C-alpha positions in Angstrom: 62.0 32.3 168.6 60.7 29.9 171.3 59.7 31.1 174.7 62.5 29.0 176.3 65.2 30.7 174.2 63.8 34.2 175.0 63.8 33.6 178.7 67.4 32.4 178.6 68.5 35.5 176.7 66.8 37.9 179.2 68.5 36.0 182.1 71.9 36.3 180.4 71.5 40.1 179.8 70.5 40.7 183.4 73.5 38.7 184.7 75.8 40.8 182.5 74.3 44.1 183.8 74.5 42.9 187.4 78.2 41.9 187.1 79.1 45.3 185.5 77.4 47.2 188.2 79.3 45.2 190.9 82.7 45.8 189.1 82.0 49.5 188.9 81.0 49.8 192.6 84.1 47.8 193.6 86.3 50.1 191.5 84.8 53.2 193.2 85.4 51.8 196.6 89.0 51.1 195.7 89.5 54.7 194.4 87.9 56.1 197.6 90.0 53.9 199.8 93.1 54.9 197.9 92.3 58.6 198.2 91.6 58.3 202.0 94.9 56.4 202.5 96.8 59.0 200.5 95.2 61.8 202.5 96.1 60.2 205.8 99.7 59.5 204.6 100.1 63.1 203.3 98.8 64.5 206.6 101.2 62.5 208.7 104.2 63.3 206.5 104.0 67.1 206.9 106.4 68.2 209.7 105.1 70.7 212.3 106.1 74.4 211.9 109.3 75.1 213.9 108.8 77.2 217.0 111.0 80.2 217.4 113.2 79.8 220.5 112.8 82.2 223.3 115.8 84.7 223.4 116.7 87.1 226.1 118.5 90.3 224.9 122.0 90.7 226.3 122.8 94.0 228.0 126.4 93.9 227.1 129.6 94.7 229.0 129.3 96.9 232.2 131.2 100.1 231.8 130.3 102.1 234.9 127.5 103.5 237.0 124.8 106.2 236.4 123.7 108.4 239.4 120.1 109.6 239.1 119.4 112.6 241.3 116.0 113.5 242.8 115.6 116.5 240.4 116.0 114.2 237.4 119.6 115.1 236.5 122.0 112.3 235.8 125.8 111.8 236.2 127.8 109.0 234.5 130.7 107.9 236.7 133.2 105.0 236.8 132.1 103.6 240.2 130.0 104.3 243.2 129.9 103.2 246.8 128.2 104.2 250.1 130.0 105.2 253.3 127.5 105.6 256.1 124.7 107.8 254.6 127.0 109.4 252.1 127.2 108.3 248.5 130.7 108.5 247.0 131.8 108.1 243.3 135.0 107.9 241.3 135.3 109.7 237.9 138.6 109.9 235.9 140.7 108.9 239.0 139.0 111.4 241.3 136.9 110.3 244.3 134.3 112.7 245.9 131.0 112.6 247.7 127.6 113.5 246.4 126.0 116.6 248.1 122.6 116.2 246.4 119.7 113.9 247.0 120.1 110.6 245.0 117.0 108.9 243.7 118.7 105.7 242.4 122.0 104.3 241.0 122.0 102.0 237.9 124.7 100.1 236.0 125.7 101.4 232.6 126.4 98.9 229.8 128.4 99.3 226.6 126.1 99.8 223.7 126.4 97.2 220.9 127.8 98.3 217.7 125.3 98.6 214.9 126.1 98.1 211.2 124.0 99.1 208.2 121.8 96.4 206.7 122.8 97.2 203.2 124.7 99.7 201.2 121.7 101.9 200.6 121.1 102.2 204.4 124.8 103.1 204.8 124.6 105.7 202.2 121.6 107.3 203.9 123.4 107.4 207.2 126.6 108.9 205.8 124.7 111.7 204.1 122.6 112.7 207.1 123.0 116.3 208.0 125.0 117.0 211.2 123.0 118.4 214.1 123.1 122.2 214.5 125.8 123.5 216.8 124.8 125.4 220.0 126.7 128.6 220.7 129.0 128.3 223.7 127.8 129.6 227.0 130.1 131.5 229.4 129.7 132.0 233.1 131.4 135.2 234.5 132.3 135.2 238.2 132.4 138.3 240.4 136.2 138.0 240.6 136.6 138.5 236.8 137.2 134.8 235.9 135.0 133.2 233.3 134.7 129.7 231.8 132.8 127.9 229.1 130.0 125.4 229.9 127.7 123.2 227.9 124.4 124.1 229.6 123.2 126.4 232.3 120.0 126.2 234.4 119.3 129.1 236.8 117.5 128.4 240.1 116.5 130.7 242.9 119.8 130.4 244.9 122.3 129.9 242.1 122.9 128.2 238.9 123.5 124.5 237.8 125.8 124.0 234.9 127.2 121.0 233.0 130.8 120.6 231.8 131.6 117.2 230.3 129.7 114.7 232.4 129.6 116.8 235.5 126.6 118.8 236.9 127.9 121.5 239.2 126.2 124.1 241.4 127.4 127.7 241.9 126.0 130.1 244.5 124.2 133.1 243.2 126.7 135.4 245.0 129.6 134.1 242.9 128.1 134.7 239.5 128.3 138.1 237.9 126.6 137.2 234.6 125.9 134.5 232.0 126.5 135.1 228.3 125.9 133.0 225.2 128.6 133.6 222.6 127.3 134.9 219.3 128.3 133.1 216.1 130.3 136.1 214.8 132.0 136.8 218.1 135.8 136.8 218.1 137.8 137.0 221.2 141.2 135.9 222.6 139.7 133.1 224.6 137.1 131.8 222.1 136.8 128.0 222.2 139.4 127.8 225.0 136.9 127.1 227.7 138.2 129.4 230.5 139.8 132.7 231.4 140.9 134.5 234.5 139.9 137.8 233.0 143.6 138.7 232.6 145.4 137.8 229.4 148.9 137.9 231.1 147.8 135.5 233.9 146.1 133.2 231.4 149.3 133.0 229.4 151.4 132.2 232.5 148.9 129.4 233.4 149.2 127.8 229.9 153.0 128.3 229.8 153.7 126.6 233.1 151.0 123.9 232.6 152.8 122.9 229.4 156.2 123.2 231.1 155.4 120.9 233.9 153.0 118.6 232.1 149.8 119.6 233.9 146.4 120.4 232.4 146.3 124.3 232.5 142.6 124.0 233.5 143.6 122.3 236.7 146.1 125.1 237.5 143.3 127.7 236.7 140.9 126.0 239.2 143.5 125.9 241.9 144.4 129.6 241.5 140.7 130.6 241.5 140.1 128.7 244.7 143.3 129.9 246.4 143.4 133.6 245.5 140.6 134.4 243.1 143.3 135.7 240.7 144.5 138.5 243.0 148.4 138.6 242.9 148.8 140.6 246.2 146.5 138.6 248.5 147.8 137.3 251.8 145.9 134.7 253.8 145.4 134.9 257.6 148.0 132.1 257.9 150.6 133.9 255.8 150.1 132.3 252.4 151.0 134.7 249.6 150.1 135.4 246.0 148.0 133.8 243.3 148.5 130.1 244.4 148.9 131.0 248.1 152.4 129.7 248.8 153.7 129.7 252.3 157.1 131.4 252.8 158.9 128.1 253.5 157.3 126.4 250.5 158.1 129.4 248.3 161.8 129.3 249.4 162.1 125.6 248.7 160.6 126.1 245.2 162.9 129.0 244.5 160.2 131.6 244.5 161.9 134.9 245.6 159.1 137.2 244.6 155.9 135.8 246.0 153.7 138.7 244.7 155.1 138.4 241.1 152.6 136.4 239.1 155.2 134.8 236.9 157.4 133.7 239.8 154.5 132.6 241.9 152.5 130.6 239.3 155.7 128.9 238.2 156.4 127.8 241.8 152.8 126.8 242.5 152.5 124.8 239.3 155.8 123.0 240.1 154.5 122.1 243.6 151.3 120.8 242.1 153.3 118.6 239.7 155.3 117.2 242.6 152.2 116.2 244.4 150.6 114.6 241.3 153.9 112.7 240.9 153.9 111.6 244.5 150.4 110.2 244.4 150.6 108.6 240.9 148.4 111.1 239.2 145.6 111.0 241.8 144.1 114.5 241.4 142.0 114.2 244.6 145.1 113.4 246.7 147.2 116.1 245.1 144.5 118.7 245.9 144.2 117.4 249.4 147.9 117.7 249.9 148.0 121.2 248.4 145.4 122.3 251.0 146.4 120.3 254.1 150.0 119.1 253.3 151.1 115.9 251.9 152.1 114.6 255.3 148.5 114.6 256.4 147.4 112.6 253.4 150.2 110.1 254.1 149.2 109.9 257.8 145.6 108.9 256.7 146.8 106.1 254.5 146.8 107.9 251.1 143.2 109.2 251.7 141.7 112.6 251.8 141.9 113.7 255.4 138.6 114.0 257.3 138.9 117.8 257.6 135.8 119.7 256.4 137.9 122.5 254.9 140.1 120.0 252.9 137.2 117.8 251.8 135.2 120.9 250.6 138.4 122.1 248.8 138.8 118.7 247.0 135.1 118.4 246.2 134.8 121.9 244.7 137.8 121.7 242.5 137.6 118.1 241.3 133.9 118.6 240.5 134.8 121.3 238.0 137.8 119.5 236.6 136.5 117.5 233.7 139.7 116.3 232.2 141.8 113.6 234.0 145.5 114.0 234.4 147.6 111.6 232.3 148.8 108.8 234.6 152.0 108.4 232.5 154.3 110.6 234.6 157.6 111.8 233.0 159.4 112.7 236.2 160.4 110.3 239.1 158.4 110.2 242.4 159.6 112.8 244.8 160.2 112.3 248.6 157.7 113.4 251.1 157.7 117.1 251.9 155.4 119.0 254.2 153.6 122.1 253.3 152.8 124.1 256.4 149.9 126.5 256.2 
């Protein structure tokens, strides 16, 4: 092999190696560029995560007002308004003023209906044990009447009790005792909510309430306020008997024996029905008329007259009356009649 031929062979091998190295480096650069391009393309094509929209919870439909007193007690009513420095409210068609210090008044909203998430949750809810029942509590008054309440809280000068959605105060001097009914107790008036202390009078109240379409509990409250369930009582103005009928009113109602409980309660309940009919079921106006005369209520534009005795009368009875009178009246409206007391 000549020197010239050997030099040419070495040069050829070196050229082949150099070309192969260049091709390999070019291929690596293409792969790297392709990967970088794919990475940039992949990063741009990923959409951003959606942002949850801001949502404000809806309170729902307004259904009334809630009065919050200074001592922490609350009272749910249909509406409230202020007249001067006095807060008034309406509940079940009855309007009356608040005689306690009010901390605040807030709007009540209808709570949204909740449904079980699945059948298992529904099954758990339906099998939940009912809450334990609390034995009824009875307040006995010094005149012999007693009535059932839901809760009682005694204070230094009297007692606060709740009945329905009302919180009511009684002076200490009117309360004889407070009893909680035992589970095995059995009595004539168990679970009926009230009693005059006389089975005969209670029966007459229920009988005439049913006869004239009036809640017997309202008749019970009127008798308690008027006569404290004493059949023979006579007022300084001449009103007689349990529901304190004036002689002229008694004659018009056909009451010939004012001191007979059956005759007197029948006439008084009939008169109360006439007043409820006249004022389209407004309990407050019927009570104001029973106390001051329907003519006075009409004179003041179908409003409770501004007489302290009448306003106290309406407030005391309506505050204890937890059931509203049905506004669907079965008898026609009666003409205006005065009740002189």
